[in-house]
C-alpha positions as CSV (number, residue, x, y, z in Angstrom):
1,M,18.3,-26.9,3.1
2,S,19.6,-27.0,-0.4
3,T,22.1,-29.6,-1.6
4,P,24.7,-29.2,-4.2
5,S,22.6,-31.2,-6.6
6,D,19.7,-28.7,-6.1
7,E,21.9,-25.7,-7.0
8,P,21.9,-25.9,-10.8
9,A,18.1,-26.2,-10.9
10,F,17.8,-23.2,-8.5
11,L,20.2,-21.1,-10.5
12,H,18.4,-22.0,-13.8
13,R,15.0,-21.0,-12.3
14,L,16.5,-17.8,-10.8
15,E,18.0,-16.9,-14.2
16,G,14.6,-17.4,-15.9
17,E,12.9,-15.1,-13.4
18,V,15.5,-12.4,-13.8
19,E,15.2,-12.6,-17.5
20,V,11.4,-12.2,-17.3
21,D,11.9,-9.1,-15.1
22,L,14.3,-7.6,-17.6
23,D,11.9,-8.3,-20.4
24,L,9.2,-6.5,-18.4
25,I,11.4,-3.5,-17.9
26,A,12.4,-3.4,-21.6
27,S,8.7,-3.5,-22.7
28,S,7.7,-0.8,-20.2
29,H,9.4,2.1,-22.1
30,P,10.3,4.1,-18.9
31,D,12.2,6.6,-21.1
32,E,9.0,7.7,-22.7
33,A,7.8,8.9,-19.2
34,M,10.4,11.6,-19.3
35,D,8.2,13.4,-21.9
36,E,5.4,13.8,-19.3
37,P,5.4,15.9,-16.1
38,A,6.8,14.0,-13.1
39,S,3.4,14.3,-11.4
40,E,2.0,11.9,-14.1
41,W,4.7,9.3,-13.9
42,M,3.5,5.9,-12.7
43,V,7.1,5.0,-11.9
44,D,10.3,7.0,-11.7
45,P,12.4,6.3,-14.7
46,A,15.6,6.6,-12.6
47,E,14.2,3.9,-10.3
48,V,13.5,1.6,-13.2
49,Q,17.1,2.1,-14.5
50,R,18.5,1.2,-11.0
51,D,16.3,-1.9,-11.0
52,E,17.6,-2.9,-14.4
53,I,21.2,-2.4,-13.4
54,G,20.6,-4.6,-10.3
55,L,18.9,-7.3,-12.3
56,R,21.7,-7.3,-14.9
57,S,24.3,-7.7,-12.1
58,L,22.3,-10.5,-10.6
59,L,22.0,-12.2,-14.0
60,G,25.8,-11.9,-14.5
61,A,26.4,-13.5,-11.1
62,V,23.9,-16.4,-11.8
63,E,25.5,-17.0,-15.2
64,S,29.0,-17.1,-13.5
65,L,27.8,-19.5,-10.9
66,E,26.2,-21.7,-13.6
67,G,29.5,-21.7,-15.5
68,D,31.4,-22.6,-12.3
69,A,29.0,-25.5,-11.7
70,R,29.5,-26.9,-15.2
71,T,33.3,-26.8,-14.9
72,D,33.5,-27.9,-11.2
73,P,34.4,-31.6,-11.1
74,A,32.7,-31.9,-7.7
75,G,29.5,-30.4,-8.9
């Protein structure tokens, strides 16, 4: 069970993992796959875009929680 003192460390690790995933997406160039026939795609560019949107939403939530933890007098 996590305690309030564990929360900032957990959020920081989660933020780092999400940023790594976003870097991987950025370096994968899924838009270039659109120039190839769909049968040759290793991944669907639309799926990559959905993943990126989800990761950016998660990153925003983590950053918001981290900001709340810094300003919360009880945390």
